[in-house]
N, CA, C, O and the ligand as a Tripos MOL2 file, in Angstrom:
@<TRIPOS>MOLECULE
protein
  245   243    62     0     0
PROTEIN
NO_CHARGES

@<TRIPOS>ATOM
      1 N           8.9910    8.7510  -11.7790 N.3       1 MET1
      2 CA          8.4090    9.5440  -10.6810 C.3       1 MET1
      3 C           7.6210    8.6120   -9.7500 C.2       1 MET1
      4 O           6.8110    7.8130  -10.2210 O.2       1 MET1
      5 N           7.8460    8.7060   -8.4630 N.am      2 PRO2
      6 CA          7.0930    7.8570   -7.5200 C.3       2 PRO2
      7 C           5.5940    8.1170   -7.5950 C.2       2 PRO2
      8 O           5.1440    9.2580   -7.6970 O.2       2 PRO2
      9 N           4.8390    7.0290   -7.5420 N.am      3 LYS3
     10 CA          3.3830    7.1270   -7.5660 C.3       3 LYS3
     11 C           2.7970    6.2560   -6.4650 C.2       3 LYS3
     12 O           3.3970    5.2630   -6.0530 O.2       3 LYS3
     13 N           1.6210    6.6430   -5.9970 N.am      4 CYS4
     14 CA          0.8970    5.8120   -5.0330 C.3       4 CYS4
     15 C           0.5880    4.4590   -5.6780 C.2       4 CYS4
     16 O           0.1210    4.4060   -6.8160 O.2       4 CYS4
     17 N           0.8470    3.3680   -4.9530 N.am      5 ILE5
     18 CA          0.6140    2.0380   -5.5140 C.3       5 ILE5
     19 C          -0.8690    1.7560   -5.7160 C.2       5 ILE5
     20 O          -1.2260    0.8420   -6.4600 O.2       5 ILE5
     21 N          -1.7310    2.5210   -5.0700 N.am      6 ILE6
     22 CA         -3.1670    2.2680   -5.1830 C.3       6 ILE6
     23 C          -3.8080    3.1620   -6.2380 C.2       6 ILE6
     24 O          -4.5420    2.6710   -7.0960 O.2       6 ILE6
     25 N          -3.5410    4.4690   -6.1900 N.am      7 CYS7
     26 CA         -4.2500    5.3890   -7.0810 C.3       7 CYS7
     27 C          -3.3350    6.0680   -8.0890 C.2       7 CYS7
     28 O          -3.8000    6.8560   -8.9130 O.2       7 CYS7
     29 N          -2.0290    5.7710   -8.0350 N.am      8 ASN8
     30 CA         -1.0700    6.3060   -9.0040 C.3       8 ASN8
     31 C          -0.9230    7.8230   -8.9450 C.2       8 ASN8
     32 O          -0.4050    8.4310   -9.8810 O.2       8 ASN8
     33 N          -1.3710    8.4350   -7.8610 N.am      9 VAL9
     34 CA         -1.1570    9.8690   -7.7100 C.3       9 VAL9
     35 C           0.3370   10.1230   -7.5100 C.2       9 VAL9
     36 O           1.0350    9.2950   -6.9250 O.2       9 VAL9
     37 N           0.8190   11.2500   -7.9890 N.am     10 THR10
     38 CA          2.2350   11.5760   -7.8360 C.3      10 THR10
     39 C           2.4310   12.5460   -6.6810 C.2      10 THR10
     40 O           1.4730   13.0940   -6.1360 O.2      10 THR10
     41 N           3.6700   12.7420   -6.3280 N.am     11 SER11
     42 CA          3.9660   13.6510   -5.2180 C.3      11 SER11
     43 C           3.7030   15.1000   -5.5970 C.2      11 SER11
     44 O           3.7790   15.9790   -4.7380 O.2      11 SER11
     45 N           3.3990   15.3690   -6.8500 N.am     12 ASN12
     46 CA          2.9870   16.7210   -7.2270 C.3      12 ASN12
     47 C           1.5730   17.0260   -6.7700 C.2      12 ASN12
     48 O           1.1840   18.1870   -6.6390 O.2      12 ASN12
     49 N           0.8050   15.9630   -6.5290 N.am     13 GLU13
     50 CA         -0.6100   16.1500   -6.2100 C.3      13 GLU13
     51 C          -0.9290   15.8490   -4.7530 C.2      13 GLU13
     52 O          -1.7900   16.4940   -4.1540 O.2      13 GLU13
     53 N          -0.2310   14.8660   -4.1820 N.am     14 MET14
     54 CA         -0.4870   14.4500   -2.8020 C.3      14 MET14
     55 C           0.8540   14.1470   -2.1520 C.2      14 MET14
     56 O           1.8100   13.7870   -2.8380 O.2      14 MET14
     57 N           0.9320   14.2930   -0.8190 N.am     15 PRO15
     58 CA          2.1380   13.8150   -0.1350 C.3      15 PRO15
     59 C           2.2580   12.3070   -0.2810 C.2      15 PRO15
     60 O           1.2970   11.5770   -0.0400 O.2      15 PRO15
     61 N           3.4290   11.8440   -0.6710 N.am     16 LEU16
     62 CA          3.6680   10.4110   -0.8050 C.3      16 LEU16
     63 C           4.5900    9.9430    0.3210 C.2      16 LEU16
     64 O           5.5480   10.6230    0.6870 O.2      16 LEU16
     65 N           4.2790    8.7840    0.8480 N.am     17 ILE17
     66 CA          5.0880    8.1610    1.8910 C.3      17 ILE17
     67 C           5.7580    6.9300    1.3020 C.2      17 ILE17
     68 O           5.1100    6.0930    0.6730 O.2      17 ILE17
     69 N           7.0580    6.8350    1.5150 N.am     18 GLN18
     70 CA          7.7910    5.6690    1.0130 C.3      18 GLN18
     71 C           7.8530    4.6070    2.1070 C.2      18 GLN18
     72 O           8.1010    4.9170    3.2720 O.2      18 GLN18
     73 N           7.6270    3.3520    1.7200 N.am     19 PHE19
     74 CA          7.7910    2.2600    2.6680 C.3      19 PHE19
     75 C           8.4990    1.1090    1.9690 C.2      19 PHE19
     76 O           8.5700    1.0490    0.7420 O.2      19 PHE19
     77 N           9.0140    0.2100    2.7730 N.am     20 LEU20
     78 CA          9.7380   -0.9410    2.2390 C.3      20 LEU20
     79 C           8.9360   -2.1970    2.4920 C.2      20 LEU20
     80 O           8.3660   -2.3760    3.5690 O.2      20 LEU20
     81 N           8.8910   -3.0730    1.4930 N.am     21 PHE21
     82 CA          8.2840   -4.3910    1.6550 C.3      21 PHE21
     83 C           9.1730   -5.3810    0.9310 C.2      21 PHE21
     84 O           9.3840   -5.2740   -0.2770 O.2      21 PHE21
     85 N           9.6870   -6.3300    1.6640 N.am     22 LYS22
     86 CA         10.6230   -7.3100    1.1070 C.3      22 LYS22
     87 C          11.7960   -6.6090    0.4100 C.2      22 LYS22
     88 O          12.1960   -6.9750   -0.6950 O.2      22 LYS22
     89 N          12.3240   -5.6020    1.0850 N.am     23 ASP23
     90 CA         13.4940   -4.8480    0.5960 C.3      23 ASP23
     91 C          13.2270   -4.0580   -0.6810 C.2      23 ASP23
     92 O          14.1670   -3.5660   -1.3050 O.2      23 ASP23
     93 N          11.9740   -3.9280   -1.0780 N.am     24 THR24
     94 CA         11.6310   -3.1160   -2.2400 C.3      24 THR24
     95 C          10.8920   -1.8660   -1.7600 C.2      24 THR24
     96 O          10.0120   -1.9450   -0.9030 O.2      24 THR24
     97 N          11.2580   -0.7200   -2.3200 N.am     25 ALA25
     98 CA         10.6270    0.5380   -1.9260 C.3      25 ALA25
     99 C           9.3550    0.7740   -2.7340 C.2      25 ALA25
    100 O           9.3470    0.6430   -3.9580 O.2      25 ALA25
    101 N           8.2900    1.1210   -2.0360 N.am     26 TYR26
    102 CA          7.0270    1.4810   -2.6610 C.3      26 TYR26
    103 C           6.6010    2.8350   -2.1280 C.2      26 TYR26
    104 O           7.1390    3.3200   -1.1340 O.2      26 TYR26
    105 N           5.6310    3.4400   -2.7960 N.am     27 HIS27
    106 CA          5.1060    4.7190   -2.3430 C.3      27 HIS27
    107 C           3.6020    4.6230   -2.2040 C.2      27 HIS27
    108 O           2.9270    3.9350   -2.9690 O.2      27 HIS27
    109 N           3.0910    5.3340   -1.2030 N.am     28 ILE28
    110 CA          1.6370    5.3670   -1.0020 C.3      28 ILE28
    111 C           1.2770    6.7850   -0.5830 C.2      28 ILE28
    112 O           2.0110    7.4130    0.1810 O.2      28 ILE28
    113 N           0.1650    7.2880   -1.0730 N.am     29 CYS29
    114 CA         -0.2150    8.6640   -0.7590 C.3      29 CYS29
    115 C          -0.8490    8.7050    0.6260 C.2      29 CYS29
    116 O          -1.2680    7.6860    1.1750 O.2      29 CYS29
    117 N          -0.9040    9.9150    1.1680 N.am     30 SER30
    118 CA         -1.4180   10.0730    2.5360 C.3      30 SER30
    119 C          -2.8620    9.6070    2.6360 C.2      30 SER30
    120 O          -3.3040    9.1680    3.6980 O.2      30 SER30
    121 N          -3.5990    9.7010    1.5310 N.am     31 GLN31
    122 CA         -5.0030    9.2770    1.5330 C.3      31 GLN31
    123 C          -5.1360    7.7680    1.7160 C.2      31 GLN31
    124 O          -6.1190    7.2980    2.2900 O.2      31 GLN31
    125 N          -4.1580    7.0080    1.2330 N.am     32 HIS32
    126 CA         -4.2630    5.5560    1.2650 C.3      32 HIS32
    127 C          -3.4120    4.8970    2.3480 C.2      32 HIS32
    128 O          -3.3720    3.6700    2.4410 O.2      32 HIS32
    129 N          -2.7380    5.6910    3.1590 N.am     33 VAL33
    130 CA         -1.9800    5.1160    4.2680 C.3      33 VAL33
    131 C          -2.8720    4.2620    5.1760 C.2      33 VAL33
    132 O          -2.4350    3.2000    5.6210 O.2      33 VAL33
    133 N          -4.1130    4.6930    5.4680 N.am     34 PRO34
    134 CA         -4.9830    3.8300    6.3070 C.3      34 PRO34
    135 C          -5.2330    2.4640    5.6970 C.2      34 PRO34
    136 O          -5.3960    1.4890    6.4320 O.2      34 PRO34
    137 N          -5.2670    2.3640    4.3750 N.am     35 VAL35
    138 CA         -5.4460    1.0560    3.7360 C.3      35 VAL35
    139 C          -4.2410    0.1790    4.0470 C.2      35 VAL35
    140 O          -4.3740   -1.0010    4.3690 O.2      35 VAL35
    141 N          -3.0720    0.7810    3.9430 N.am     36 LEU36
    142 CA         -1.8480    0.0300    4.2240 C.3      36 LEU36
    143 C          -1.8420   -0.4790    5.6640 C.2      36 LEU36
    144 O          -1.3740   -1.5820    5.9440 O.2      36 LEU36
    145 N          -2.3640    0.3340    6.5620 N.am     37 ILE37
    146 CA         -2.3100   -0.0040    7.9840 C.3      37 ILE37
    147 C          -3.4190   -0.9880    8.3560 C.2      37 ILE37
    148 O          -3.1720   -1.9750    9.0500 O.2      37 ILE37
    149 N          -4.6310   -0.7190    7.8950 N.am     38 HIS38
    150 CA         -5.7830   -1.4610    8.4040 C.3      38 HIS38
    151 C          -6.2810   -2.5500    7.4610 C.2      38 HIS38
    152 O          -6.8750   -3.5310    7.9080 O.2      38 HIS38
    153 N          -6.0470   -2.3890    6.1690 N.am     39 ASN39
    154 CA         -6.5760   -3.3490    5.1940 C.3      39 ASN39
    155 C          -5.4690   -3.8210    4.2620 C.2      39 ASN39
    156 O          -5.6300   -3.8450    3.0420 O.2      39 ASN39
    157 N          -4.3580   -4.1910    4.8530 N.am     40 SER40
    158 CA         -3.2060   -4.5550    4.0370 C.3      40 SER40
    159 C          -3.5040   -5.7610    3.1490 C.2      40 SER40
    160 O          -2.8340   -5.9560    2.1350 O.2      40 SER40
    161 N          -4.5000   -6.5720    3.5140 N.am     41 GLY41
    162 CA         -4.8690   -7.7020    2.6780 C.3      41 GLY41
    163 C          -5.3480   -7.2690    1.3060 C.2      41 GLY41
    164 O          -5.2400   -8.0220    0.3380 O.2      41 GLY41
    165 N          -5.8820   -6.0430    1.2210 N.am     42 GLN42
    166 CA         -6.3380   -5.5260   -0.0720 C.3      42 GLN42
    167 C          -5.1770   -5.2750   -1.0220 C.2      42 GLN42
    168 O          -5.3780   -5.1420   -2.2290 O.2      42 GLN42
    169 N          -3.9740   -5.2110   -0.4900 N.am     43 LEU43
    170 CA         -2.8080   -4.9220   -1.3170 C.3      43 LEU43
    171 C          -2.1890   -6.1980   -1.8850 C.2      43 LEU43
    172 O          -1.1610   -6.1450   -2.5590 O.2      43 LEU43
    173 N          -2.8130   -7.3370   -1.6120 N.am     44 ALA44
    174 CA         -2.2060   -8.6090   -2.0100 C.3      44 ALA44
    175 C          -1.9990   -8.6880   -3.5150 C.2      44 ALA44
    176 O          -1.0280   -9.2840   -3.9810 O.2      44 ALA44
    177 N          -2.9170   -8.0830   -4.2800 N.am     45 ASN45
    178 CA         -2.7710   -8.1520   -5.7390 C.3      45 ASN45
    179 C          -1.8820   -7.0390   -6.2830 C.2      45 ASN45
    180 O          -1.6290   -6.9750   -7.4860 O.2      45 ASN45
    181 N          -1.4120   -6.1680   -5.4040 N.am     46 ILE46
    182 CA         -0.5300   -5.0790   -5.8250 C.3      46 ILE46
    183 C           0.9040   -5.3840   -5.4380 C.2      46 ILE46
    184 O           1.8260   -5.1810   -6.2290 O.2      46 ILE46
    185 N           1.0930   -5.8740   -4.2140 N.am     47 LEU47
    186 CA          2.4330   -6.1380   -3.7160 C.3      47 LEU47
    187 C           2.7270   -7.6270   -3.8180 C.2      47 LEU47
    188 O           2.0610   -8.4260   -3.1610 O.2      47 LEU47
    189 N           3.7010   -8.0180   -4.6200 N.am     48 PRO48
    190 CA          4.0600   -9.4380   -4.7120 C.3      48 PRO48
    191 C           4.4730   -9.9820   -3.3490 C.2      48 PRO48
    192 O           5.3660   -9.4380   -2.7000 O.2      48 PRO48
    193 N           3.8160  -11.0620   -2.9180 N.am     49 GLY49
    194 CA          4.1470  -11.6720   -1.6410 C.3      49 GLY49
    195 C           3.3220  -11.1620   -0.4920 C.2      49 GLY49
    196 O           3.4140  -11.6800    0.6210 O.2      49 GLY49
    197 N           2.5030  -10.1350   -0.7510 N.am     50 MET50
    198 CA          1.7100   -9.5610    0.3320 C.3      50 MET50
    199 C           0.6970  -10.5630    0.8640 C.2      50 MET50
    200 O           0.3210  -10.4930    2.0340 O.2      50 MET50
    201 N           0.2470  -11.5010    0.0220 N.am     51 ASN51
    202 CA         -0.7480  -12.4690    0.4630 C.3      51 ASN51
    203 C          -0.1810  -13.4580    1.4800 C.2      51 ASN51
    204 O          -0.9150  -14.2690    2.0450 O.2      51 ASN51
    205 N           1.1300  -13.3830    1.7060 N.am     52 GLU52
    206 CA          1.7100  -14.2250    2.7380 C.3      52 GLU52
    207 C           1.4330  -13.6640    4.1270 C.2      52 GLU52
    208 O           1.5540  -14.3610    5.1350 O.2      52 GLU52
    209 N           1.0600  -12.3950    4.1540 N.am     53 VAL53
    210 CA          0.7810  -11.7670    5.4370 C.3      53 VAL53
    211 C          -0.5930  -12.2220    5.9220 C.2      53 VAL53
    212 O          -1.5720  -12.1680    5.1770 O.2      53 VAL53
    213 N          -0.6560  -12.6560    7.1360 N.am     54 VAL54
    214 CA         -1.9100  -13.1260    7.6980 C.3      54 VAL54
    215 C          -2.8550  -11.9510    7.8880 C.2      54 VAL54
    216 O          -2.5020  -10.9560    8.5210 O.2      54 VAL54
    217 N          -4.0510  -12.0700    7.3400 N.am     55 ASP55
    218 CA         -5.0500  -11.0300    7.5000 C.3      55 ASP55
    219 C          -5.7390  -11.2170    8.8490 C.2      55 ASP55
    220 O          -6.3890  -12.2380    9.0730 O.2      55 ASP55
    221 N          -5.6050  -10.2570    9.7360 N.am     56 PRO56
    222 CA         -6.1690  -10.4190   11.0810 C.3      56 PRO56
    223 C          -7.6870  -10.3580   11.0930 C.2      56 PRO56
    224 O          -8.3140  -10.8270   12.0430 O.2      56 PRO56
    225 N          -8.2930   -9.7820   10.0460 N.am     57 ASP57
    226 CA         -9.7460   -9.6410   10.0530 C.3      57 ASP57
    227 C         -10.2700   -9.8770    8.6520 C.2      57 ASP57
    228 O         -10.5120   -8.9120    7.9280 O.2      57 ASP57
    229 N         -10.4550  -11.1250    8.2390 N.am     58 PRO58
    230 CA        -10.8850  -11.4290    6.8730 C.3      58 PRO58
    231 C         -12.2870  -10.9590    6.5420 C.2      58 PRO58
    232 O         -12.6740  -10.9600    5.3740 O.2      58 PRO58
    233 N         -13.0500  -10.5590    7.5340 N.am     59 MET59
    234 CA        -14.4100  -10.1100    7.2690 C.3      59 MET59
    235 C         -14.4510   -8.7230    6.6520 C.2      59 MET59
    236 O         -15.4810   -8.3340    6.1010 O.2      59 MET59
    237 N         -13.3820   -7.9790    6.7240 N.am     60 VAL60
    238 CA        -13.3710   -6.5950    6.2190 C.3      60 VAL60
    239 C         -12.9910   -6.5870    4.7530 C.2      60 VAL60
    240 O         -12.0110   -5.9450    4.3760 O.2      60 VAL60
    241 N         -13.7360   -7.2770    3.9270 N.am     61 HIS61
    242 CA        -13.4830   -7.1960    2.4910 C.3      61 HIS61
    243 C         -14.7580   -6.9320    1.8040 C.2      61 HIS61
    244 O         -14.7890   -6.8240    0.5790 O.2      61 HIS61
    245 ZN         -3.3320    6.7950   -3.2190 Zn       62 ZN62
@<TRIPOS>BOND
     1     1     2 1
     2     2     3 1
     3     3     4 2
     4     3     5 am
     5     5     6 1
     6     6     7 1
     7     7     8 2
     8     7     9 am
     9     9    10 1
    10    10    11 1
    11    11    12 2
    12    11    13 am
    13    13    14 1
    14    14    15 1
    15    15    16 2
    16    15    17 am
    17    17    18 1
    18    18    19 1
    19    19    20 2
    20    19    21 am
    21    21    22 1
    22    22    23 1
    23    23    24 2
    24    23    25 am
    25    25    26 1
    26    26    27 1
    27    27    28 2
    28    27    29 am
    29    29    30 1
    30    30    31 1
    31    31    32 2
    32    31    33 am
    33    33    34 1
    34    34    35 1
    35    35    36 2
    36    35    37 am
    37    37    38 1
    38    38    39 1
    39    39    40 2
    40    39    41 am
    41    41    42 1
    42    42    43 1
    43    43    44 2
    44    43    45 am
    45    45    46 1
    46    46    47 1
    47    47    48 2
    48    47    49 am
    49    49    50 1
    50    50    51 1
    51    51    52 2
    52    51    53 am
    53    53    54 1
    54    54    55 1
    55    55    56 2
    56    55    57 am
    57    57    58 1
    58    58    59 1
    59    59    60 2
    60    59    61 am
    61    61    62 1
    62    62    63 1
    63    63    64 2
    64    63    65 am
    65    65    66 1
    66    66    67 1
    67    67    68 2
    68    67    69 am
    69    69    70 1
    70    70    71 1
    71    71    72 2
    72    71    73 am
    73    73    74 1
    74    74    75 1
    75    75    76 2
    76    75    77 am
    77    77    78 1
    78    78    79 1
    79    79    80 2
    80    79    81 am
    81    81    82 1
    82    82    83 1
    83    83    84 2
    84    83    85 am
    85    85    86 1
    86    86    87 1
    87    87    88 2
    88    87    89 am
    89    89    90 1
    90    90    91 1
    91    91    92 2
    92    91    93 am
    93    93    94 1
    94    94    95 1
    95    95    96 2
    96    95    97 am
    97    97    98 1
    98    98    99 1
    99    99   100 2
   100    99   101 am
   101   101   102 1
   102   102   103 1
   103   103   104 2
   104   103   105 am
   105   105   106 1
   106   106   107 1
   107   107   108 2
   108   107   109 am
   109   109   110 1
   110   110   111 1
   111   111   112 2
   112   111   113 am
   113   113   114 1
   114   114   115 1
   115   115   116 2
   116   115   117 am
   117   117   118 1
   118   118   119 1
   119   119   120 2
   120   119   121 am
   121   121   122 1
   122   122   123 1
   123   123   124 2
   124   123   125 am
   125   125   126 1
   126   126   127 1
   127   127   128 2
   128   127   129 am
   129   129   130 1
   130   130   131 1
   131   131   132 2
   132   131   133 am
   133   133   134 1
   134   134   135 1
   135   135   136 2
   136   135   137 am
   137   137   138 1
   138   138   139 1
   139   139   140 2
   140   139   141 am
   141   141   142 1
   142   142   143 1
   143   143   144 2
   144   143   145 am
   145   145   146 1
   146   146   147 1
   147   147   148 2
   148   147   149 am
   149   149   150 1
   150   150   151 1
   151   151   152 2
   152   151   153 am
   153   153   154 1
   154   154   155 1
   155   155   156 2
   156   155   157 am
   157   157   158 1
   158   158   159 1
   159   159   160 2
   160   159   161 am
   161   161   162 1
   162   162   163 1
   163   163   164 2
   164   163   165 am
   165   165   166 1
   166   166   167 1
   167   167   168 2
   168   167   169 am
   169   169   170 1
   170   170   171 1
   171   171   172 2
   172   171   173 am
   173   173   174 1
   174   174   175 1
   175   175   176 2
   176   175   177 am
   177   177   178 1
   178   178   179 1
   179   179   180 2
   180   179   181 am
   181   181   182 1
   182   182   183 1
   183   183   184 2
   184   183   185 am
   185   185   186 1
   186   186   187 1
   187   187   188 2
   188   187   189 am
   189   189   190 1
   190   190   191 1
   191   191   192 2
   192   191   193 am
   193   193   194 1
   194   194   195 1
   195   195   196 2
   196   195   197 am
   197   197   198 1
   198   198   199 1
   199   199   200 2
   200   199   201 am
   201   201   202 1
   202   202   203 1
   203   203   204 2
   204   203   205 am
   205   205   206 1
   206   206   207 1
   207   207   208 2
   208   207   209 am
   209   209   210 1
   210   210   211 1
   211   211   212 2
   212   211   213 am
   213   213   214 1
   214   214   215 1
   215   215   216 2
   216   215   217 am
   217   217   218 1
   218   218   219 1
   219   219   220 2
   220   219   221 am
   221   221   222 1
   222   222   223 1
   223   223   224 2
   224   223   225 am
   225   225   226 1
   226   226   227 1
   227   227   228 2
   228   227   229 am
   229   229   230 1
   230   230   231 1
   231   231   232 2
   232   231   233 am
   233   233   234 1
   234   234   235 1
   235   235   236 2
   236   235   237 am
   237   237   238 1
   238   238   239 1
   239   239   240 2
   240   239   241 am
   241   241   242 1
   242   242   243 1
   243   243   244 2
@<TRIPOS>SUBSTRUCTURE
     1 MET1         2 RESIDUE 1 A MET
     2 PRO2         6 RESIDUE 1 A PRO
     3 LYS3        10 RESIDUE 1 A LYS
     4 CYS4        14 RESIDUE 1 A CYS
     5 ILE5        18 RESIDUE 1 A ILE
     6 ILE6        22 RESIDUE 1 A ILE
     7 CYS7        26 RESIDUE 1 A CYS
     8 ASN8        30 RESIDUE 1 A ASN
     9 VAL9        34 RESIDUE 1 A VAL
    10 THR10       38 RESIDUE 1 A THR
    11 SER11       42 RESIDUE 1 A SER
    12 ASN12       46 RESIDUE 1 A ASN
    13 GLU13       50 RESIDUE 1 A GLU
    14 MET14       54 RESIDUE 1 A MET
    15 PRO15       58 RESIDUE 1 A PRO
    16 LEU16       62 RESIDUE 1 A LEU
    17 ILE17       66 RESIDUE 1 A ILE
    18 GLN18       70 RESIDUE 1 A GLN
    19 PHE19       74 RESIDUE 1 A PHE
    20 LEU20       78 RESIDUE 1 A LEU
    21 PHE21       82 RESIDUE 1 A PHE
    22 LYS22       86 RESIDUE 1 A LYS
    23 ASP23       90 RESIDUE 1 A ASP
    24 THR24       94 RESIDUE 1 A THR
    25 ALA25       98 RESIDUE 1 A ALA
    26 TYR26      102 RESIDUE 1 A TYR
    27 HIS27      106 RESIDUE 1 A HIS
    28 ILE28      110 RESIDUE 1 A ILE
    29 CYS29      114 RESIDUE 1 A CYS
    30 SER30      118 RESIDUE 1 A SER
    31 GLN31      122 RESIDUE 1 A GLN
    32 HIS32      126 RESIDUE 1 A HIS
    33 VAL33      130 RESIDUE 1 A VAL
    34 PRO34      134 RESIDUE 1 A PRO
    35 VAL35      138 RESIDUE 1 A VAL
    36 LEU36      142 RESIDUE 1 A LEU
    37 ILE37      146 RESIDUE 1 A ILE
    38 HIS38      150 RESIDUE 1 A HIS
    39 ASN39      154 RESIDUE 1 A ASN
    40 SER40      158 RESIDUE 1 A SER
    41 GLY41      162 RESIDUE 1 A GLY
    42 GLN42      166 RESIDUE 1 A GLN
    43 LEU43      170 RESIDUE 1 A LEU
    44 ALA44      174 RESIDUE 1 A ALA
    45 ASN45      178 RESIDUE 1 A ASN
    46 ILE46      182 RESIDUE 1 A ILE
    47 LEU47      186 RESIDUE 1 A LEU
    48 PRO48      190 RESIDUE 1 A PRO
    49 GLY49      194 RESIDUE 1 A GLY
    50 MET50      198 RESIDUE 1 A MET
    51 ASN51      202 RESIDUE 1 A ASN
    52 GLU52      206 RESIDUE 1 A GLU
    53 VAL53      210 RESIDUE 1 A VAL
    54 VAL54      214 RESIDUE 1 A VAL
    55 ASP55      218 RESIDUE 1 A ASP
    56 PRO56      222 RESIDUE 1 A PRO
    57 ASP57      226 RESIDUE 1 A ASP
    58 PRO58      230 RESIDUE 1 A PRO
    59 MET59      234 RESIDUE 1 A MET
    60 VAL60      238 RESIDUE 1 A VAL
    61 HIS61      242 RESIDUE 1 A HIS
    62 ZN62       245 GROUP 0 **** ****
């Protein structure tokens, strides 16, 4: 069952959005979509290879 990569909530509890990263499908709940958009650097330890993405604002940690 798809789960949010951050909080592991399932689509039974929250709307989940599927996205692709390096041709792999992941799911994120509507609550954590802003993290994906604005603080993607926080996902570096969740998504393999995410740390290759340049963090535009390193002060937001
Ligand atoms: Zn979540």
